N, C-alpha and C positions, 0 to 999 in steps of 0.2 A: 413483406414482412413484418416476422412475428417476433419480434425478441426485443429482451433489455438491452444487454450487455453484447455490444460483439468488435471483435478487432479486422479492422483493415487494413491490410498489404500491401504496400509495395515495389518488388525487389527491383534491386537493381544493382548495374554489372558493377557498380562501386558500392553500395550502402542500400540497406535492407530497413525502408521506418514501418513502421507502426502505430496506427489511431484506435484506442479502446475508443468506442463512442455508448456512449445511450441515450438509450431512446422509450423514448417513454409517455406515452396521451403527447405523443405528434408530436414533442418537444425534443432534439439531439442536443446531446454533451459531447463535447471529445471530453478525456475524464483519462486517461494515462497514453504518454509517443514514449514510442521508442528507436532508437537508429543502430542498427549493426553495420560495422566492413563485412562484405560480403564476401566471402575464401569458399573456395571448390566451385562458383562457377565462373568461365569467362565472355559473358552475356549472351550465349548462344548454346552452350554447354555444358554438363553438369562433371565436372573434370574429377571433384572428390566428394561423393555423398554424403560423408561420417562430416567435410567441414559446411560442408552449405547447409546441411541439417544443423548444426551448430550453430552456425548466425545465423539460420531464422529466429529457434528455439532463444537468442542470448535477445533480439533486437525486443522479440513479442514476451519475454522478464523481467529488460525492464520497465514497461510497458505494463507491465501488472504491477509493477514493486507500488505507483502510485494508487492501490485497490486492494481491496479488503477480503478479493477470492481471487481465482482461476477463473480464466476464458478460453470457454468449448468452443466457438464458435468462430471463425474468420470468413472474409472474403477475397477474395486472392486478385491482385492486382499483374496479369498477366505475359509476367520478360518478355520481351518486343523479338524477342530473337528466337519465339519458342513458338511463332504464331506465323501464317501463312496469309496474305494478303491475293485475290485472285479473282478477274472480273470473270463473269458468269455470262456466258449466253445463251439459251434456251430455246426453242420452235416447238409448235406445238399447230397439226396440220387441225386446219376447220373445215376449206371446202365451200367458204362462201356462207357460215353462218355468221351469227353475231354471238358476238363473245358477252361469256356471263359466267357468273363466280364460281363454275363450277371446273371452267378452263380453265383459270386461273389456279386451282386449287393441283390439276391435273398438271400445271408448268412444273409448280411447287414439289411435287414430293416427284417427277423428272429429277429435279436436282438434289432430293435428298437421295433419295434411291442409286444415286449417279457416283456420289461420290466418296470414296470410305474415309477418312477425316468427317469430324462431327463442324460441323460450321455452325461457329458459338454466338456469330453475327454475323448478316448479311440483309443490306440497302438496296434499295432500287433507284435506279438513274434512270430507268425509262422504258414504253414498254413500244416496238417497232410494230407493225404490221405489213403487210409486204404488199402496199403500192406505197411505203417508205415512210406510215404517218407515226410520230412521233409523241405520245403523248403518255402522260399519266399516269389517268386512267382511260383502260381502255374498253369498259363494259358496255353493250351497245350498239358498238362498230361492229360494220359486215366487214368483213374482209376472206383472205383464203387460206392467210397463215398469221401465227400473232409470236413473235420476241419475245419474253423476256431477257434485260441489258441491268446484270445489276454489280456490286462488290461484296464479297465475302472474306470472311475472316475466321479463319478455321485451324482447330486443333486435334489434335493423333489419334486415337484412342490412348495408345500407350504413350502417351505424355500423361493424358488425364490424370491417367493409372500413376503415373511417377508422384504429379501433386500429387493425390491420394496417399500411394505411399508413402512422402515425404513429412506432410501434415497427420500422418499417423503415426510417426515414430517422434514427433514433437508434442505430442499428446493436444490435437488441435481435429478438428471437424470441420473442413470447405464447403461451405451451402453455395457460393456461386462466384463465378472469376467470371472477368469482364478485360477486356483489352483498351488498354489507357485512350488510342486511338477514336473508339466510338465513345468511349467513356467523356473524349473536350469536346466531339459531337455534339452530345444530347446536353453538353452541358450550355455550350453558344447558342444552341438551340431555344434551351429556356429562356434565357436572359433576352431574347426578342429585340434584339438588334438589328437595328435598321440596316446593316454591310449584310447584304443576300448571298454575298462571292469570297470569300476567307483559305483565306494559306492559313494552316498553326505549323508552326514549328516548334521542335520539342528535344530541342539537344540531351542529349542525354553523355553521360562518361568515356561511351567507349560505341556509343549507337547516334544515329539523328532521327528521330520522325519527323515526315510530310504528311499533314491532313489538309487536303485539297476537296472544299465546300463551293458547288454552286449551283446555284437558284437552290441555297437552304437545302439541299443533297450530296453525299459526300458524292464526292467525283474519282477521288483515288486516298490510294493509304499507300507510303512506300518509308520501306523504313531504308537508310544507307548505314555500310557498316563502319563507320567512322564519326566520334567524337569527341570531347573536348578530353579526353586522354592522351589525346598526336596531342595537341598543346601541351600538355604535362608535361609529356616525352621529349618535346625538346628540348623543354628551361633546363629540365633534368640534365639531360646529357653534353647543351650547353655549359652549361654554367655548375656544370660536377654539384648539382646539391642533391636533396631530397627529397621522398618525393612531396614526400606535405610542406618544404618548402616552398618547393615548386606550384605549387596548388596557392598557395598564401601568394605566394609573387603573379599568375595569373587571374586572384581575383581580386588583391588587394590592393596593387599596388605601376598595373598599367594600367592610364588613362588616353584610350586608343584616342582622346580627342586635342592629347596633349600638345604641344609643341615648344621648346626651349630647354634650355635647359635644367637638367637637373639627376638625382642618382640616387639610387639605394646603395645599403646594404648589405653584403651576402656572408656567408659566413666559408672560412675557406680550410676545408673540409680536409685537405692534407696535411694542417695544424691543427687535428685534434687533441679539443684540452688546451693549448694558447688562445682559445677567444680569438684569434685575429678572425679579422673582413676587409674584405674590398671592397669599394664602388663601382659601382655598374651604372653605366648613360641608360635613364630612361627612353631616351633616343630608338639606344639600342636594342633592348627586352621589347620597344612595342614596333619595332622589324618584328622580330620572333611572334610575334604573337598576330600582329596585324596581315603577315606574310599566309598565316594555318586559316587565319578569318576569311581570307581570301579565299584557299583551298575552299575550305569547306562552305562555301556561298557561292563561287560559283558547280561547285555539283549540284544542290538545296534546289537553286536558278533553272540549270539543265534538267533536273528531274520533272520540272513543273511546267507541261502542254502547252505553250505557246496558243494563245488567247486575246477575243476581240475584245472581252471580258477585261474592265479595274478590277484588281482582288486586292482587298485588304492585308493584309500580313501582320500576326503573330506570332513573339516569338516570345517559350518559355524554355525549363527547364534549368538546371545549373550547368551547361553550358551558355549560359543564357547571362548572367554575370559578369560581365565585363561590364570597366568603368564607360560608361559614352558610344557603347556599343551600338545604339539605336542611331546615335547623329553619325555615326561612321561607314554604319551601310548603306546610309542617303547619299552620304559625300562617292563612294564608290559607285555603289549600283544602281541609284535613281530609286534606290523600291522605303517609302512611308512605311518601318518597322512600326508598330509596340508589343511593349510590354508587357503580355502576363504573366499578372501572377498575383497569391491567396491572397486577399483582405484583409485586415490582422481578426482571427478568432478568438471566445478565450479558452484555453484548455489549450491553449500551441502556444509555445516558447518566442520570446520576439525573436531570439537567435536564430532559430526553425523559420521563421515567416518569409518567406524567400523562393523566387520559383523552384528550385530544387523539388518541390512539396507539392506541385500545383498540382500533378496526377492525383493524391490522395484527397487536395483540399478537396477538385473538385468530384471528386470521386463521395467523401464525404456532404459535400452539397446534397446533393444528386438524393441521397437514403434521404437526409434531412427533410425533402423536397418532396419526395413520394414519388420522384419521376421512374423509378425502378422497377417499382413493383410487382409489372407483367415482366419483367428480363431479366429473372433468375437464367442465369447459360447452362449451369449442372442439372443437369435434370437427364432421364431416361429418355430415352431413340423415341416410343411415344409422344409423351410430356413433349420434348423437346420441339419435335415437327408439328405436333399441334396446335402451340401460345408458338415459336419463334415463327417458323414458319410464316404460316397462314393466319395467325394474329399484327405479325408486324410488314406485312405485303397486304395482304387486305382489307384489312382493318381501316388503314391508313390511305386508303379509296377516299 
């Protein structure tokens, strides 16, 4: 990508975050940041188009205030609920021939023609022959048939057009769209970690995304319709406090590893104006939080296929910011979990530097090191097919 200043935008169900990046002479800097509350979007559906557009515009405008010019181009991290992840298995008959590159091209073209929606990202798991040979590289194998097994993320033409209309109203041009699960995968791959089998769990406000990597390949992408919001809602209902105060309790006042007497003060809303408060025992708050954490992680762990392989767990997202969540998960579920959080970067305010911006941080890192040069998504059909399918699968053999 040849650009000087560009905005990268993460649309979440709770907030919309914007980084403005200046990249020139292979040096990248964050020169503006902006954040706004998400309105008109419930995590899956736009319920108020004008409010949603206004939310995006506010986030971009806040980031632009730190510049002396307008941003024209943006890269979008697509909201989780807007993409479809699915398994692909496609077979062609070879009648005893050796597998060649043109056979693989047939497989990819067949898949491309079969699906009505645009395939945004596609990662092969393996190839399987009729003799049940499973391989990463089938070139030269003699067989009667060969199948491609892969995981794909797709987005419909109508959804792409909707994005274009939204950002046209905002006054900017989308040059690329990425799915956060693939961004995480590429980032982990770029780190050259010793760990080949990784489960990354991104807890958002209304959903939780699971990315499973086996032998350095994506083997599962799944989104659960449950995030940290249901914990906030419990605190709101049980304690009769506002959404903002419930968030503060969840993140700042409950320690999952603390045992013993302690209490915190919360407002008594029935007596507004009198500044009255009441004390709530910490253990009571901890019981509310831990029960919901248990519910969420039971769902997460049941969504992950059982395997004889050892997996390392990484946790990120705004819902991962509870005090001592990692030790609690170790005690409760017997799994070692590490927190994936952004490293300090010039241009990002200290109070922003937490797991809630991990997807934006990851995208910025990949842009900076050039990892996304050949992965632009918003393409016409011809270039989409040629650059994404064939390059992604055949050139990696």
